[in-house]
C-alpha positions, 0 to 999 in steps of 0.5 A: 878660250874663245868658243864659238858657234854659229847657226840658223834661225829660221821665221816660222811666219815668214821666208828669211833666216838669218846667221848668228855666230855665239862668242865666248871667251870668260862666259860660262856655257850655262850664261844667257845670251845678255846681248845680240849685236844686228844690224838693221836696214835704217831707211825703210822705203818713204812711207813705210814703216819697218818690217821684221825682216828690216830687223831680221835680214842680216848676220847677227853676233850674240855675247854673253853677259861676263865677255860683256861685262869684261870686253864690250861694255868698256869699248863701247862706253868711250863711243858715246854720246851717238848721233841716230843716223836718221836725221828723223830718229833718235838725236843724240843718245848719251849712254849705251843701252843695252835694252833697246837699238843703239847706232854706232 
């Protein structure tokens, strides 16, 4: 049965917050988060690096291990290789890396 929970993440360092949605279909309630899908601001203003707020201004979705393995990974793997949309970015990404930034 599909279960989801929404909660709000508030930064103690800044005045920002965003909504997080946990989604589970096959995953047990005790499982740890495997992946957090979080849209980011791709292009910071010129001559600036991305700040915490650029990475945390949008709502995110948390996916857990069993759902990641059964539902998400088989679909995502078919999308690769992909090209980073930033011309000065990472270039071509051959495979999905759940420990790093991925571009879709």
